[in-house]
PDB file of the backbone (N, CA, C, O) and the ligand in Angstrom, with CONECT records:
HET     ZN  A 101       1
ATOM      1  N   UNK A   1      -8.721   4.115  -0.906  1.00  0.00           N
ATOM      2  CA  UNK A   1      -8.601   2.979  -0.016  1.00  0.00           C
ATOM      3  C   UNK A   1      -7.198   2.936   0.769  1.00  0.00           C
ATOM      4  O   UNK A   1      -7.008   2.170   1.713  1.00  0.00           O
ATOM      5  N   UNK A   2      -6.319   3.759   0.325  1.00  0.00           N
ATOM      6  CA  UNK A   2      -4.974   3.747   0.934  1.00  0.00           C
ATOM      7  C   UNK A   2      -5.097   4.358   2.281  1.00  0.00           C
ATOM      8  O   UNK A   2      -5.530   5.504   2.394  1.00  0.00           O
ATOM      9  N   UNK A   3      -4.710   3.596   3.388  1.00  0.00           N
ATOM     10  CA  UNK A   3      -4.636   4.233   4.644  1.00  0.00           C
ATOM     11  C   UNK A   3      -3.534   5.265   4.742  1.00  0.00           C
ATOM     12  O   UNK A   3      -2.505   5.143   4.078  1.00  0.00           O
ATOM     13  N   UNK A   4      -3.723   6.196   5.496  1.00  0.00           N
ATOM     14  CA  UNK A   4      -2.640   7.267   5.633  1.00  0.00           C
ATOM     15  C   UNK A   4      -1.454   6.717   6.296  1.00  0.00           C
ATOM     16  O   UNK A   4      -1.561   5.982   7.277  1.00  0.00           O
ATOM     17  N   UNK A   5      -0.247   7.076   5.753  1.00  0.00           N
ATOM     18  CA  UNK A   5       0.991   6.684   6.261  1.00  0.00           C
ATOM     19  C   UNK A   5       1.350   7.383   7.544  1.00  0.00           C
ATOM     20  O   UNK A   5       1.249   8.609   7.590  1.00  0.00           O
ATOM     21  N   UNK A   6       1.745   6.729   8.546  1.00  0.00           N
ATOM     22  CA  UNK A   6       2.059   7.373   9.791  1.00  0.00           C
ATOM     23  C   UNK A   6       3.508   7.326  10.160  1.00  0.00           C
ATOM     24  O   UNK A   6       3.929   7.761  11.232  1.00  0.00           O
ATOM     25  N   UNK A   7       4.279   6.768   9.210  1.00  0.00           N
ATOM     26  CA  UNK A   7       5.741   6.641   9.569  1.00  0.00           C
ATOM     27  C   UNK A   7       6.547   7.621   8.774  1.00  0.00           C
ATOM     28  O   UNK A   7       7.762   7.444   8.686  1.00  0.00           O
ATOM     29  N   UNK A   8       5.954   8.671   8.171  1.00  0.00           N
ATOM     30  CA  UNK A   8       6.684   9.578   7.435  1.00  0.00           C
ATOM     31  C   UNK A   8       7.765  10.312   8.280  1.00  0.00           C
ATOM     32  O   UNK A   8       8.863  10.582   7.794  1.00  0.00           O
ATOM     33  N   UNK A   9       7.449  10.606   9.471  1.00  0.00           N
ATOM     34  CA  UNK A   9       8.356  11.304  10.334  1.00  0.00           C
ATOM     35  C   UNK A   9       9.588  10.587  10.580  1.00  0.00           C
ATOM     36  O   UNK A   9      10.604  11.195  10.918  1.00  0.00           O
ATOM     37  N   UNK A  10       9.560   9.234  10.420  1.00  0.00           N
ATOM     38  CA  UNK A  10      10.687   8.439  10.671  1.00  0.00           C
ATOM     39  C   UNK A  10      11.820   8.472   9.624  1.00  0.00           C
ATOM     40  O   UNK A  10      12.965   8.083   9.855  1.00  0.00           O
ATOM     41  N   UNK A  11      11.402   8.958   8.490  1.00  0.00           N
ATOM     42  CA  UNK A  11      12.429   9.051   7.350  1.00  0.00           C
ATOM     43  C   UNK A  11      13.125  10.296   7.403  1.00  0.00           C
ATOM     44  O   UNK A  11      12.518  11.365   7.454  1.00  0.00           O
ATOM     45  N   UNK A  12      14.450  10.206   7.391  1.00  0.00           N
ATOM     46  CA  UNK A  12      15.316  11.342   7.419  1.00  0.00           C
ATOM     47  C   UNK A  12      15.775  11.534   6.006  1.00  0.00           C
ATOM     48  O   UNK A  12      16.369  10.658   5.377  1.00  0.00           O
ATOM     49  N   UNK A  13      15.474  12.725   5.530  1.00  0.00           N
ATOM     50  CA  UNK A  13      15.859  13.079   4.132  1.00  0.00           C
ATOM     51  C   UNK A  13      17.227  13.898   4.184  1.00  0.00           C
ATOM     52  O   UNK A  13      17.331  14.925   4.854  1.00  0.00           O
ATOM     53  N   UNK A  14      18.185  13.406   3.486  1.00  0.00           N
ATOM     54  CA  UNK A  14      19.376  14.191   3.262  1.00  0.00           C
ATOM     55  C   UNK A  14      19.452  14.425   1.775  1.00  0.00           C
ATOM     56  O   UNK A  14      19.036  13.588   0.974  1.00  0.00           O
ATOM     57  N   UNK A  15      19.996  15.588   1.411  1.00  0.00           N
ATOM     58  CA  UNK A  15      19.950  15.960   0.016  1.00  0.00           C
ATOM     59  C   UNK A  15      20.765  14.909  -0.806  1.00  0.00           C
ATOM     60  O   UNK A  15      20.371  14.599  -1.930  1.00  0.00           O
ATOM     61  N   UNK A  16      21.852  14.375  -0.290  1.00  0.00           N
ATOM     62  CA  UNK A  16      22.649  13.335  -0.942  1.00  0.00           C
ATOM     63  C   UNK A  16      21.884  12.173  -1.166  1.00  0.00           C
ATOM     64  O   UNK A  16      21.940  11.561  -2.233  1.00  0.00           O
ATOM     65  N   UNK A  17      21.082  11.791  -0.102  1.00  0.00           N
ATOM     66  CA  UNK A  17      20.298  10.589  -0.263  1.00  0.00           C
ATOM     67  C   UNK A  17      19.123  10.778  -1.214  1.00  0.00           C
ATOM     68  O   UNK A  17      18.716   9.834  -1.891  1.00  0.00           O
ATOM     69  N   UNK A  18      18.591  11.955  -1.269  1.00  0.00           N
ATOM     70  CA  UNK A  18      17.434  12.128  -2.176  1.00  0.00           C
ATOM     71  C   UNK A  18      17.760  11.979  -3.625  1.00  0.00           C
ATOM     72  O   UNK A  18      16.915  11.642  -4.454  1.00  0.00           O
ATOM     73  N   UNK A  19      19.041  12.246  -3.917  1.00  0.00           N
ATOM     74  CA  UNK A  19      19.472  12.012  -5.226  1.00  0.00           C
ATOM     75  C   UNK A  19      19.354  10.603  -5.755  1.00  0.00           C
ATOM     76  O   UNK A  19      19.080  10.319  -6.921  1.00  0.00           O
ATOM     77  N   UNK A  20      19.598   9.728  -4.746  1.00  0.00           N
ATOM     78  CA  UNK A  20      19.542   8.317  -5.052  1.00  0.00           C
ATOM     79  C   UNK A  20      18.258   7.565  -4.681  1.00  0.00           C
ATOM     80  O   UNK A  20      18.079   6.388  -4.996  1.00  0.00           O
ATOM     81  N   UNK A  21      17.355   8.318  -3.982  1.00  0.00           N
ATOM     82  CA  UNK A  21      16.144   7.710  -3.570  1.00  0.00           C
ATOM     83  C   UNK A  21      15.166   7.545  -4.659  1.00  0.00           C
ATOM     84  O   UNK A  21      15.172   8.357  -5.584  1.00  0.00           O
ATOM     85  N   UNK A  22      14.323   6.565  -4.637  1.00  0.00           N
ATOM     86  CA  UNK A  22      13.264   6.366  -5.575  1.00  0.00           C
ATOM     87  C   UNK A  22      11.944   6.663  -4.911  1.00  0.00           C
ATOM     88  O   UNK A  22      11.801   6.447  -3.708  1.00  0.00           O
ATOM     89  N   UNK A  23      10.932   7.172  -5.690  1.00  0.00           N
ATOM     90  CA  UNK A  23       9.643   7.497  -5.120  1.00  0.00           C
ATOM     91  C   UNK A  23       8.636   6.374  -5.446  1.00  0.00           C
ATOM     92  O   UNK A  23       8.516   5.914  -6.582  1.00  0.00           O
ATOM     93  N   UNK A  24       7.953   5.982  -4.433  1.00  0.00           N
ATOM     94  CA  UNK A  24       6.907   4.841  -4.758  1.00  0.00           C
ATOM     95  C   UNK A  24       5.787   5.680  -5.449  1.00  0.00           C
ATOM     96  O   UNK A  24       5.427   6.780  -5.029  1.00  0.00           O
ATOM     97  N   UNK A  25       5.267   5.055  -6.555  1.00  0.00           N
ATOM     98  CA  UNK A  25       4.228   5.656  -7.366  1.00  0.00           C
ATOM     99  C   UNK A  25       2.825   5.475  -6.629  1.00  0.00           C
ATOM    100  O   UNK A  25       1.897   6.250  -6.858  1.00  0.00           O
ATOM    101  N   UNK A  26       2.731   4.547  -5.846  1.00  0.00           N
ATOM    102  CA  UNK A  26       1.422   4.280  -5.236  1.00  0.00           C
ATOM    103  C   UNK A  26       1.156   5.214  -4.051  1.00  0.00           C
ATOM    104  O   UNK A  26       0.061   5.761  -3.924  1.00  0.00           O
ATOM    105  N   UNK A  27       2.161   5.395  -3.186  1.00  0.00           N
ATOM    106  CA  UNK A  27       1.836   6.144  -1.987  1.00  0.00           C
ATOM    107  C   UNK A  27       2.710   7.394  -1.848  1.00  0.00           C
ATOM    108  O   UNK A  27       2.479   8.212  -0.957  1.00  0.00           O
ATOM    109  N   UNK A  28       3.779   7.557  -2.781  1.00  0.00           N
ATOM    110  CA  UNK A  28       4.692   8.736  -2.810  1.00  0.00           C
ATOM    111  C   UNK A  28       5.706   8.616  -1.756  1.00  0.00           C
ATOM    112  O   UNK A  28       6.440   9.582  -1.547  1.00  0.00           O
ATOM    113  N   UNK A  29       5.832   7.528  -1.059  1.00  0.00           N
ATOM    114  CA  UNK A  29       7.011   7.304  -0.201  1.00  0.00           C
ATOM    115  C   UNK A  29       8.329   7.288  -0.924  1.00  0.00           C
ATOM    116  O   UNK A  29       8.444   6.760  -2.030  1.00  0.00           O
ATOM    117  N   UNK A  30       9.295   7.854  -0.308  1.00  0.00           N
ATOM    118  CA  UNK A  30      10.603   7.847  -0.873  1.00  0.00           C
ATOM    119  C   UNK A  30      11.409   6.625  -0.329  1.00  0.00           C
ATOM    120  O   UNK A  30      11.441   6.430   0.886  1.00  0.00           O
ATOM    121  N   UNK A  31      12.006   5.867  -1.125  1.00  0.00           N
ATOM    122  CA  UNK A  31      12.816   4.684  -0.844  1.00  0.00           C
ATOM    123  C   UNK A  31      14.203   4.829  -0.886  1.00  0.00           C
ATOM    124  O   UNK A  31      14.720   5.217  -1.934  1.00  0.00           O
ATOM    125  N   UNK A  32      14.889   4.575   0.101  1.00  0.00           N
ATOM    126  CA  UNK A  32      16.417   4.586  -0.021  1.00  0.00           C
ATOM    127  C   UNK A  32      16.915   3.492   0.859  1.00  0.00           C
ATOM    128  O   UNK A  32      16.459   3.393   1.998  1.00  0.00           O
ATOM    129  N   UNK A  33      17.796   2.682   0.428  1.00  0.00           N
ATOM    130  CA  UNK A  33      18.234   2.648  -0.952  1.00  0.00           C
ATOM    131  C   UNK A  33      17.154   2.130  -1.907  1.00  0.00           C
ATOM    132  O   UNK A  33      16.077   1.706  -1.488  1.00  0.00           O
ATOM    133  N   UNK A  34      17.476   2.177  -3.196  1.00  0.00           N
ATOM    134  CA  UNK A  34      16.436   1.769  -4.205  1.00  0.00           C
ATOM    135  C   UNK A  34      16.078   0.351  -4.013  1.00  0.00           C
ATOM    136  O   UNK A  34      14.967  -0.017  -4.393  1.00  0.00           O
ATOM    137  N   UNK A  35      16.846  -0.441  -3.498  1.00  0.00           N
ATOM    138  CA  UNK A  35      16.466  -1.939  -3.412  1.00  0.00           C
ATOM    139  C   UNK A  35      15.250  -2.196  -2.397  1.00  0.00           C
ATOM    140  O   UNK A  35      14.643  -3.266  -2.355  1.00  0.00           O
ATOM    141  N   UNK A  36      14.966  -1.090  -1.586  1.00  0.00           N
ATOM    142  CA  UNK A  36      13.850  -1.176  -0.707  1.00  0.00           C
ATOM    143  C   UNK A  36      12.470  -1.090  -1.561  1.00  0.00           C
ATOM    144  O   UNK A  36      11.419  -1.562  -1.126  1.00  0.00           O
ATOM    145  N   UNK A  37      12.570  -0.490  -2.725  1.00  0.00           N
ATOM    146  CA  UNK A  37      11.362  -0.279  -3.446  1.00  0.00           C
ATOM    147  C   UNK A  37      10.587  -1.558  -3.823  1.00  0.00           C
ATOM    148  O   UNK A  37       9.365  -1.653  -3.703  1.00  0.00           O
ATOM    149  N   UNK A  38      11.384  -2.522  -4.284  1.00  0.00           N
ATOM    150  CA  UNK A  38      10.755  -3.763  -4.680  1.00  0.00           C
ATOM    151  C   UNK A  38       9.921  -4.526  -3.578  1.00  0.00           C
ATOM    152  O   UNK A  38       8.783  -4.919  -3.832  1.00  0.00           O
ATOM    153  N   UNK A  39      10.497  -4.723  -2.380  1.00  0.00           N
ATOM    154  CA  UNK A  39       9.726  -5.321  -1.301  1.00  0.00           C
ATOM    155  C   UNK A  39       8.638  -4.417  -0.933  1.00  0.00           C
ATOM    156  O   UNK A  39       7.591  -4.915  -0.520  1.00  0.00           O
ATOM    157  N   UNK A  40       8.763  -3.066  -1.040  1.00  0.00           N
ATOM    158  CA  UNK A  40       7.722  -2.188  -0.618  1.00  0.00           C
ATOM    159  C   UNK A  40       6.562  -2.355  -1.617  1.00  0.00           C
ATOM    160  O   UNK A  40       5.414  -2.479  -1.190  1.00  0.00           O
ATOM    161  N   UNK A  41       6.810  -2.360  -2.826  1.00  0.00           N
ATOM    162  CA  UNK A  41       5.699  -2.569  -3.891  1.00  0.00           C
ATOM    163  C   UNK A  41       5.104  -3.962  -3.747  1.00  0.00           C
ATOM    164  O   UNK A  41       3.913  -4.139  -4.002  1.00  0.00           O
ATOM    165  N   UNK A  42       5.915  -4.986  -3.336  1.00  0.00           N
ATOM    166  CA  UNK A  42       5.274  -6.297  -3.024  1.00  0.00           C
ATOM    167  C   UNK A  42       4.232  -6.168  -1.882  1.00  0.00           C
ATOM    168  O   UNK A  42       3.146  -6.749  -1.901  1.00  0.00           O
ATOM    169  N   UNK A  43       4.632  -5.407  -0.951  1.00  0.00           N
ATOM    170  CA  UNK A  43       3.614  -5.176   0.184  1.00  0.00           C
ATOM    171  C   UNK A  43       2.384  -4.469  -0.345  1.00  0.00           C
ATOM    172  O   UNK A  43       1.260  -4.790   0.042  1.00  0.00           O
ATOM    173  N   UNK A  44       2.596  -3.493  -1.241  1.00  0.00           N
ATOM    174  CA  UNK A  44       1.286  -2.929  -1.800  1.00  0.00           C
ATOM    175  C   UNK A  44       0.489  -3.911  -2.580  1.00  0.00           C
ATOM    176  O   UNK A  44      -0.739  -3.884  -2.502  1.00  0.00           O
ATOM    177  N   UNK A  45       1.087  -4.750  -3.303  1.00  0.00           N
ATOM    178  CA  UNK A  45       0.310  -5.710  -4.121  1.00  0.00           C
ATOM    179  C   UNK A  45      -0.342  -6.623  -3.143  1.00  0.00           C
ATOM    180  O   UNK A  45      -1.550  -6.824  -3.267  1.00  0.00           O
ATOM    181  N   UNK A  46       0.324  -7.200  -2.181  1.00  0.00           N
ATOM    182  CA  UNK A  46      -0.235  -8.165  -1.246  1.00  0.00           C
ATOM    183  C   UNK A  46      -1.377  -7.552  -0.507  1.00  0.00           C
ATOM    184  O   UNK A  46      -2.405  -8.191  -0.285  1.00  0.00           O
ATOM    185  N   UNK A  47      -1.189  -6.217  -0.092  1.00  0.00           N
ATOM    186  CA  UNK A  47      -2.279  -5.647   0.632  1.00  0.00           C
ATOM    187  C   UNK A  47      -3.543  -5.430  -0.347  1.00  0.00           C
ATOM    188  O   UNK A  47      -4.690  -5.615   0.060  1.00  0.00           O
ATOM    189  N   UNK A  48      -3.269  -5.043  -1.603  1.00  0.00           N
ATOM    190  CA  UNK A  48      -4.390  -4.830  -2.571  1.00  0.00           C
ATOM    191  C   UNK A  48      -5.093  -6.109  -2.790  1.00  0.00           C
ATOM    192  O   UNK A  48      -6.319  -6.086  -2.890  1.00  0.00           O
ATOM    193  N   UNK A  49      -4.428  -7.254  -2.875  1.00  0.00           N
ATOM    194  CA  UNK A  49      -5.019  -8.482  -3.048  1.00  0.00           C
ATOM    195  C   UNK A  49      -5.935  -8.742  -1.914  1.00  0.00           C
ATOM    196  O   UNK A  49      -7.083  -9.143  -2.106  1.00  0.00           O
ATOM    197  N   UNK A  50      -5.418  -8.508  -0.663  1.00  0.00           N
ATOM    198  CA  UNK A  50      -6.120  -8.823   0.550  1.00  0.00           C
ATOM    199  C   UNK A  50      -7.466  -7.973   0.516  1.00  0.00           C
ATOM    200  O   UNK A  50      -8.567  -8.482   0.725  1.00  0.00           O
ATOM    201  N   UNK A  51      -7.261  -6.593   0.224  1.00  0.00           N
ATOM    202  CA  UNK A  51      -8.407  -5.833   0.182  1.00  0.00           C
ATOM    203  C   UNK A  51      -9.539  -6.265  -0.850  1.00  0.00           C
ATOM    204  O   UNK A  51     -10.748  -6.204  -0.628  1.00  0.00           O
ATOM    205  N   UNK A  52      -8.931  -6.714  -2.019  1.00  0.00           N
ATOM    206  CA  UNK A  52      -9.956  -7.217  -3.003  1.00  0.00           C
ATOM    207  C   UNK A  52     -10.685  -8.418  -2.580  1.00  0.00           C
ATOM    208  O   UNK A  52     -11.886  -8.561  -2.810  1.00  0.00           O
ATOM    209  N   UNK A  53      -9.918  -9.341  -1.920  1.00  0.00           N
ATOM    210  CA  UNK A  53     -10.588 -10.528  -1.437  1.00  0.00           C
ATOM    211  C   UNK A  53     -11.539 -10.284  -0.389  1.00  0.00           C
ATOM    212  O   UNK A  53     -12.599 -10.908  -0.390  1.00  0.00           O
ATOM    213  N   UNK A  54     -11.255  -9.376   0.577  1.00  0.00           N
ATOM    214  CA  UNK A  54     -12.194  -8.950   1.643  1.00  0.00           C
ATOM    215  C   UNK A  54     -13.395  -8.229   1.036  1.00  0.00           C
ATOM    216  O   UNK A  54     -14.488  -8.328   1.593  1.00  0.00           O
ATOM    217  N   UNK A  55     -13.256  -7.546  -0.023  1.00  0.00           N
ATOM    218  CA  UNK A  55     -14.370  -6.820  -0.734  1.00  0.00           C
ATOM    219  C   UNK A  55     -15.306  -7.839  -1.384  1.00  0.00           C
ATOM    220  O   UNK A  55     -16.526  -7.680  -1.383  1.00  0.00           O
ATOM    221  N   UNK A  56     -14.685  -8.912  -1.951  1.00  0.00           N
ATOM    222  CA  UNK A  56     -15.447  -9.915  -2.583  1.00  0.00           C
ATOM    223  C   UNK A  56     -16.286 -10.690  -1.570  1.00  0.00           C
ATOM    224  O   UNK A  56     -17.448 -11.030  -1.794  1.00  0.00           O
ATOM    225  N   UNK A  57     -15.629 -10.947  -0.450  1.00  0.00           N
ATOM    226  CA  UNK A  57     -16.391 -11.704   0.612  1.00  0.00           C
ATOM    227  C   UNK A  57     -17.565 -10.779   1.170  1.00  0.00           C
ATOM    228  O   UNK A  57     -18.647 -11.285   1.465  1.00  0.00           O
ATOM    229  N   UNK A  58     -17.331  -9.422   1.306  1.00  0.00           N
ATOM    230  CA  UNK A  58     -18.391  -8.583   1.705  1.00  0.00           C
ATOM    231  C   UNK A  58     -19.505  -8.582   0.697  1.00  0.00           C
ATOM    232  O   UNK A  58     -20.671  -8.714   1.069  1.00  0.00           O
ATOM    233  N   UNK A  59     -19.176  -8.433  -0.600  1.00  0.00           N
ATOM    234  CA  UNK A  59     -20.155  -8.468  -1.722  1.00  0.00           C
ATOM    235  C   UNK A  59     -21.005  -9.721  -1.626  1.00  0.00           C
ATOM    236  O   UNK A  59     -22.229  -9.691  -1.754  1.00  0.00           O
ATOM    237  N   UNK A  60     -20.295 -10.840  -1.392  1.00  0.00           N
ATOM    238  CA  UNK A  60     -21.005 -12.106  -1.444  1.00  0.00           C
ATOM    239  C   UNK A  60     -21.957 -12.210  -0.196  1.00  0.00           C
ATOM    240  O   UNK A  60     -23.061 -12.748  -0.280  1.00  0.00           O
ATOM    241  N   UNK A  61     -21.461 -11.659   0.978  1.00  0.00           N
ATOM    242  CA  UNK A  61     -22.267 -11.736   2.237  1.00  0.00           C
ATOM    243  C   UNK A  61     -23.605 -10.829   1.946  1.00  0.00           C
ATOM    244  O   UNK A  61     -24.745 -11.213   2.209  1.00  0.00           O
ATOM    245  N   UNK A  62     -23.288  -9.607   1.380  1.00  0.00           N
ATOM    246  CA  UNK A  62     -24.513  -8.738   1.197  1.00  0.00           C
ATOM    247  C   UNK A  62     -25.488  -9.295   0.231  1.00  0.00           C
ATOM    248  O   UNK A  62     -26.688  -9.167   0.470  1.00  0.00           O
ATOM    249  N   UNK A  63     -25.072  -9.920  -0.869  1.00  0.00           N
ATOM    250  CA  UNK A  63     -25.987 -10.428  -1.796  1.00  0.00           C
ATOM    251  C   UNK A  63     -26.693 -11.654  -1.328  1.00  0.00           C
ATOM    252  O   UNK A  63     -27.806 -11.964  -1.753  1.00  0.00           O
ATOM    253  N   UNK A  64     -26.018 -12.358  -0.431  1.00  0.00           N
ATOM    254  CA  UNK A  64     -26.628 -13.576   0.165  1.00  0.00           C
ATOM    255  C   UNK A  64     -27.695 -13.035   1.191  1.00  0.00           C
ATOM    256  O   UNK A  64     -28.815 -13.543   1.230  1.00  0.00           O
ATOM    257  N   UNK A  65     -27.363 -12.081   1.954  1.00  0.00           N
ATOM    258  CA  UNK A  65     -28.374 -11.494   2.873  1.00  0.00           C
ATOM    259  C   UNK A  65     -29.539 -11.022   2.121  1.00  0.00           C
ATOM    260  O   UNK A  65     -30.652 -11.236   2.600  1.00  0.00           O
ATOM    261  N   UNK A  66     -29.423 -10.406   1.001  1.00  0.00           N
ATOM    262  CA  UNK A  66     -30.501  -9.873   0.121  1.00  0.00           C
ATOM    263  C   UNK A  66     -31.298 -11.009  -0.287  1.00  0.00           C
ATOM    264  O   UNK A  66     -32.518 -10.870  -0.366  1.00  0.00           O
ATOM    265  N   UNK A  67     -30.710 -12.201  -0.575  1.00  0.00           N
ATOM    266  CA  UNK A  67     -31.432 -13.286  -1.127  1.00  0.00           C
ATOM    267  C   UNK A  67     -32.323 -13.899  -0.002  1.00  0.00           C
ATOM    268  O   UNK A  67     -33.452 -14.312  -0.269  1.00  0.00           O
ATOM    269  N   UNK A  68     -31.827 -13.952   1.208  1.00  0.00           N
ATOM    270  CA  UNK A  68     -32.464 -14.499   2.300  1.00  0.00           C
ATOM    271  C   UNK A  68     -33.739 -13.603   2.740  1.00  0.00           C
ATOM    272  O   UNK A  68     -34.813 -14.112   3.060  1.00  0.00           O
ATOM    273  N   UNK A  69     -33.489 -12.165   2.718  1.00  0.00           N
ATOM    274  CA  UNK A  69     -34.591 -11.270   3.049  1.00  0.00           C
ATOM    275  C   UNK A  69     -35.494 -11.173   1.903  1.00  0.00           C
ATOM    276  O   UNK A  69     -36.498 -10.464   1.966  1.00  0.00           O
TER     277      UNK A  69
HETATM  278 ZN    ZN A 101       4.273   2.876  -1.489  1.00  0.00          ZN2+
END
């Protein structure tokens, strides 16, 4: 369900920065400085909640349609 990241080319990796960067376990993006990881993970969680709620709405709609038909 994870959409492809399109902004990878915007990230400039320097060896010195890589030592201090942290890797996001969800999408593999490297965060620098480390403090960026927490808001990044929060975005993941928020997006996952949104996806889940949209899926529930779809499932409800489909089951409702089946009931009518
Ligand atoms: Zn991520």
